[in-house]
N, C-alpha and C positions, 0 to 999 in steps of 0.2 A: 144620287142620294147616298149610295154606299161610299163614294169617294169623299163626300162632305162629312159623313159620319166618321170616316177613318181619320181625316184631318183634324176633326174636333177631338177625337179621342187622343190623338198624339199631342195636341196642344193643352190638354187638361193637366192640372198639377199632379195628378196621380202618376205621371211619368217619373217624377222624382221619387215618389214612394215605391214605384216599381224598381228603380235602381237600388233603393235601400233594401228591398227584399231580394236583390240579386237576381234580376231577370237576365241571366247569362247562361250560356251553354248551348250545345247543339240541339236541334229539334229532332225528336225521335220520329221514327217511321209511323208509329201509332197515331201521333198528333196530326201528321200529314194526311193519313188515311181518314181520320175523323173529320178533318176539314173538308176533304173531298166528298165524303158521305153527306155532310151538312149541306154543301152546295147542291148536291144532287137532290136532296129532299126539298130545298127551297125552289128549285126549278120545277119539281113535280107539283108543288102547291100552287105555283104561279100558273101552271098549265090548267089546273082545275078551277081557277078563279078565286082562290083562297088567299091571295097575297095580302098581307096586312097593310093597313093604311099608315099614313105618317103619324096620325095621332096614336094609333095602336102601338106603333113602334116607339113613340115617346113614352107611353105608359107601360110598355113591356119591361119585365125585370131584366136586369143586366146579367149577361152570361159570365160565368166564372172562368178566369184564365187558367189554363193548365199547360204550363210549358213542358217541353220534352226533358229538360234537365231535372233529374230527381232532386227533390228537396227545395226547389225554388219557391214553391207556394205551399200552403198547408195541405196535409193529406186529406182527401175526401173519401169517406167510407161509403157514402150513399150518393147516388146520382139518379134522381127520379125523373128529371126533365129530359125528354127525348131530344128537345131542341138545344139543350145546354151542351154544347160540344166541346167547350174549353177553348174556343178560339179567342183571339185578341179582340175580335169585333163584336163579341157578345156584350150587350149593355148590362149594367148592374140591375139586379132583380129588385122590383118594387116591394116596399114593405106591406102595402094593402092589397097585394095580389091574392085573390081568393080562388083562383082557377084550380080546379081539382086535377087537371091534367099536368100542371106544372107545380109540384110541391117546392117549398123553399129549401135551398141547400143549407147544410149545417154551417154554424158560425166558424169561420177559419181561425186556426190557432196562430199565435204570434211566432214568427220565424226568427232565426238568429240573425245577427247583424253581418255586414259585409266582412268585417275583420275576423269574426268567428268563422265565417265560411272559408275565408282564405287559409286559416290555420287547418281547417278540415281538409281543404284541397291538398295542402302539403302532406298531410298524413296519408291521404289517398294515394299519392304518388309512391309511397313506401309500402303500400299494401301488398299482400301475397298474391300469387297466381290464382289461388282458390277464389278470392273475391272477384277477380277479373273474369274468371270463367262463369261465375254465377251471373254477372251482369250481361255477359254475352248470351247466356241461356234465356235470361229474362227478355232481352231484346228480340230473340227469335220467337218467343211465345207471343209477344205483342204483335208481331207481323201477322200471325194466324188469326188474330181476333177480328171479327167483322162488325160487331156492334159497338157504338160509341160508348155505351155505358160500361161494357166490359173493358174497353180500352182505357177509360178513366180509372177504373178500379185497379187494372194492372199497373198503370203508372204510379198510382198511390202506393201500391205494395212494393214496387221497386224502390221508391223513395224511402219507405220505412226500413227496408233491408239495408239500404246504404247508410241510413242514420244509425242503425244498430252497429254497423261495422266501424264507422268513423266517429261517431259521437263520443265526446269526452276521452278520445284517445290521447294519451300523454305524449307530448312531443319529446323527441330525443335531444339530449344535451349536446353541446358543441364538442365536448371532450369525451363523448361516449366511445368514439372510435379508438381512442388511446387506451381505454381500459380493456386490456386483454387478460385472458386467464393465464395463470402462472404455468410455465412449462414444467411438465412432470419431472424433467431431467435437471431442473435448476434448484433442486433441494440443497440445503446447506450440507457441505462436506465436513468431514472430521478434520481436526487440526493436524498439521504436519507431524507434530511430535507423536501423535497417536497412530500414525500409519506404520505398517510393518516394513522394516528395513530389509533390503535385498541381502541375502547371505553372501559372505565373501567366498571367493573361489578357494583361497588359501588363508584361513584365519590365523595361521601362525607364521605368515610371511613377515619379513622385516619391514617396518613402517618407514625407516629412514629418518635422516636429520636434514632439515632445510638449512642450506648454507649459501646465501646469495641466490643466484638463479640455478643452483644445483641441488639435487637431493642425494645425499651420501648415505650408504648403507654399510657400516663397518661390521666385521665379524672377528671374534677371537676364539681360538680353540686351544685348550690347554689339557695335556694328559701325559700318560706314560706309555712307552712302547717297549715291549719285550720282543727281542729279535734274536734269531740264531746266527745272524751275520750282520755285524754292526755297520760295515761300509759296503756291503754287496760286492765283495772281491773274492778272489781265489784263496786268500789268506785270512779272510775275515772270521771273527769269532763272536760268540753270543755276548749280548750286552743288554742292560736296562737303560733306556734313554728317556730324557725329559724332552718332550716335543711341544713346541709352541708355534702356532700358525696364525698369522694375521692376514686378513683379506678385506678388501673394500672395493666398492664400485660407486661411481658417481655419474649421474645422468642429468643433462640440462632440461629445463622446461621452457625452452624458447618457442616462439610461435612458428617460425619458419625453419631455421636451420637447427642442427642438433650437434651435441658433443657428448662423448662418454670418456670416462677415465677408469681404468681397472688396475689393480695392483695386488701383490701378495708378498708375504715374507715368511720364511720357514727357518726355524732355529732348532737344531738338535744338539744336545749335550749329554755326555755320558754321566749316568748316576752311578753305575757300577758295571764292571766287565770291560769289554774291549773299548779302548779310547776312541771317541768320535767327537769331532768339533766341526760342525757343519752349519754354515749360514748361506742362504741364497734368497733371491727376491727378484721381482720384475714389476715395472710400472709402464703402462702404455696408454696413450690417448688417441682419440679419433675425432675428427671434425668433418661434418658433412655440410656443404654449402650449395645452395641452388643458385646457379647463374642464369644469365639471359640466354634466349634462343635454345631452350631445352638442354642446357649444359648443367652438369653437376660435378662438383669437385669433392674429392675425398682425400683428406690429409691424415697421415698417421705418424706417430713419433713414439719411440720406446727406448727403455734402458733396462738391461738385465745384468745381474752379477751372479754367477754360478761357479762353484769350484769344479775342477776337472774330476769327472767320475773315475773311481778306481777301476771300473771295468771298461773304460774308454780305450781305443786302440793306442792312443798316445800317452796313456797313463805312465807315470814314472814310478818304477819300483824302488822300495827302500827309502821312501820319504815320510817325514812326519806329517806333512800337509801338502796336498796337491795344489798346483798353481790356480789362482782365481782367474776365470775367464769373464771379461766384461764385454758387453755388446751394446752398441748404440746404433739403432736402425730407424729409418724413416722412409716414407713413400708419399707420392702425390699422384692421384689418378683423376682423369677427366673423362666423364661419360657423356655420350650424346646419343639420342634416339632420332632416327630418320625413318619415319613410317614404322615398319616392323623390324627394321635393321637396328642393331645396337652396336655401338663402337665404344671401346674403352682403351685408353692409352695410359699406362702406368709406368712411372719411373721410380726406382727404389735404390737405396744405398744402405749398406750394412758394414760396420767397422768392428772387427774383433781385435782386442788386445789382451795379452796375458801377463799375469804377475809372475814373480819368481817362485820356483818350487823350493820348499824348505827340506833339506836333507836331514837324515837322522843324526849326522855328526855335527849339526848346527850350522852348516854352511847353506848357501842358496845357489840355485841354478837358474840362470837367465833363460827366459822364453821369448825374447824379443824377435827372434827370427820367425815366429809363428804369427806375428801381427799382420793382418791383411784387411783389404777393403774390397767389397763386392759391389759392382755397379750393374744394374740390369734395367732393361726397357722391354715392356711386354705390350703387345697389341692384341686385343681380343675383338673378334667379330662374331656377333650372334644374330640369329633370325628367330623372331617370336612366332612360333607356330600357333600357340595359344597363350593366354595369360599364365597358364600353369607350366608350359614346356617351352624352353628356349635352347636349342642346340647352339654350340659355339665352337670356335677354333681359336687357338692362341699361338703366337710366334714370339719367342723370347731370345733376346740377344744380350750378352753381358761380358764383363771383364773383371777378373779377380786379380788385384794388384797387391803384391806383398810390399810391406814397408822396406824390407831388406831384399833387394833384388836377387842376391845370391845368398842362400842360407848357409848355416855353419858347416854343412856337408858338401858345399860347392855346387848345388843345383839351383837352377832358375825355376821357381815355383809358380810364377804368374801364369795365368791361363785365360783362354777365350771361351766363352760359353755360347752355345746355340741349342735351342730346343723348340719343339713343336708338340702341341697337345690338341685333342678334340674331346668334347664332352657335352653334357647337357645340364642345364640349370632348371630346377623344379621349384615351383611356388604354388602349393596347394593349401596355403594357410597354415593352421595349426596341425593339420593332418600329416603333411609331408612337405619338407622344404630343404633346400641345400643344393649342392652340385657334385658332380662326379666327372672325372676326366682321366684320360690315359694318353701317353705319347712317348717321346724319346728325347733324351737329354745327353749332351756331349760337352765335355770340357777338355780342350786341347792344351796341354802344358807347353810352355815355351821351350823347356829343355827337351831336346830330341831323344835323350836317353830314357825318358819316362813315358810310359804309355798314357794315352788319353783316357780320361774317366768318362765312360759312356754306358748307357743302359736304358731300359724301359722305365717309365715313370708312371706312377699311379697316385692320384690325389682325390680325396673325398671328404666331404663335410655334410652329412645328412642327418636330419632329425625326423623321427616318425613317431606319431602318437596313435597307437591302435585304439585307445579308449581314454576317456577322461581320467586324469590322475596317473597316467603311465606315459613315459617318454623313453624312446629308444634312440640312441645316437651311434653313428658310425663315422669315424675319422680315419683318414689315411694320408700319409705324407711321404714324399721321396726327398731325401737330403743327400747332397754331395758333401762328403767329409774329406777335406784335404789332409795331408800329413807332411811332416818334415823328417820322417824316418828315412834313413838312407836307402836308396834303391827302390822305394815304394811311391806309387802315385797317390794312393788314398783308397777310398771305398765309397760305395753307395748304400745308404741305409733306408730300408723300407719299414715304416712303422704303421701299424694298424691297431685300432682300439674300438671295441664294442662295449657300449655302456647302456645301462638300464636303470631307471628310477621309477619307483612305485610309491604312491601315497596310500599306504595300507589303511590308515585312519587319518583323521584330521590332524592328530598330534603324533603320528608315527609314520616315518618315512624310511623306506628301504632302498638300497642301491647295490649294484653289482657291476663288475667290469671284467672283460677278458682282453688280454693284450698279446700281440705277436710282433716281434721285431726280427728282421732278417738283414744281416750285414754281409755284403759281398765285396771282398777285397780285390782290387785291381792290380794286376801284375803278378800276383801269387795265387796259388790254389788254396784259398782260405775263406771260411765263412763262419758266422755266428748266428745262432738262433736263440731268442729269448722268449719264453712263455711266462705269462703272469695271469693271476686271477685274484679277485678281490670282492669282498661282500661286507656290507655295513648297515647299521641301523642308527636312527636318530629319534629319540623320544623327547618331545618338547614338553617341559613342565609348564611353561606359559609362553607368551609370545616372544620373550626375550632370552630365555635360557632353556637348555635341554641337555640331555645325556647322550653321548655318541660313542659308538664302538665299531671297530672294523678288524677284519682278519685279512692277511695278504700272503700270497706265496709267489715266488719268482725263481725261475731256473734258467740258467744260461748254459748252452752246450756249444762247443766249438771244436773244429778239427785242428786248431792251433794249440800248442801246449801252454799250460798255465793260465787258462782263461775260464774254465768251468767253475761254476759256483751255484749254490742253492741258498735261498734266504726265505725264512718264514717269520712272520711277525704278527702281533696282536696289539691293538691300541684301545685304550679306555680313557675317556676324558669328558670334559664339560665344554659346551659350546654356548657362547653368549653373542647375541646380535642386537642391532638397534635399527 
């Protein structure tokens, strides 16, 4: 009978209505427990002989279905029938049933459609962990319930809580994930024109003039010099000189290689006093080229025109104008790094030629026998202990060849040069940079009657900045000075200069210099010592013009007669730059 009733219930049209009301979901443990309790009660009634007849079963009210899924059927707040367990097999309740033991259940409420429930299910998937925990607690409470009435009430309460959490919940839009809060750091910034500019390190430095791929910085200085010795000689007298100095530098702005050009011109003319007519200048260029295989090439070329100094060993006495010495020099160096080893091979050539000296009687004296060319080759080997310190050694070989093989006095002046040096190169950025070396140099003259020119050599070119705005420089050089004086080989000149520059204020710069020259004559017991000191100030009116002044003193003492002199001078002028 139970099997026939079940088949009949499944074939009834109410199955479609059940689908409309969404009889889906998992069966709760409380429903299973209620069904088991119902079957137990039926078995107990059958044992007591109280089993209902077929007719009674036909007239019995239908039992209300209570699924385990919350919200599948209307919520029941009262369940008075002890036999109404909520099973699918409970028949519908009769309308004319007057049994006091089984009161009629309340009228069920209309539930939402399947489409509405699907939307609610999607919202339930996005619910928080809090609602899931509440459902788990409710399920645990259902398990502890022993009475079917209590189980039905608990299921209805769970369904009501779920409806409160998911009912009428607004669905999220498709583009809601793209709507992000604005990053607090993405606020609008100020315009570029409104930002503070970085102050310049030197606001009065020359800006330069763009010319092709070069930036040229010209400078002109014009002023008056009052001196106690017009030509720095033993017979010199005081004079007021007009002094003009032109200087310029040009640097390329190429991407890979680089080139620089530097030059100066100095013109001195007497305004009153001792007659002085002096013009001199120099221009030189340098080209740096990066080659393949870690090779670098450095090429230099220069030209210089300087009149013979009145205090030079070969100066001619009793002339109205000393001869003009012109020099053309050039060099080519190739550098290569192999690991920490550094190799540099340099070839250089320098040609000196002299003009005629103008005598006081109006005649001229030829200086052609002094023209010569010096060829040298230098090999440097260095080892980089660190990027800041690189010790090195140098070997130099060369040949000095005179245009006139035998001079006017009958001597062969050509010579062979050989030298060796050792030193260290420093590169500590702006703090300290440059190099220092010491060694020995010898020039053997072809004429056996003349002694070889030999002696120790010292060379230095260091720059040190103890603090910002201050620069200390040290330069040293050893030069071999040949001569055509009868019976003399020449001399070795050691020159040293210590300089300092200080930016006192942004528009005020001070400089100072100390100099020491020592000349050692070869073949005779003679020497010269020259001491010099200088101090100056430059006050910039603006970026392009300033006032400059300097004072200088120079003193030469010698054990040879007729060479001592003292010269003191002061200069005041205007400096213009671009």
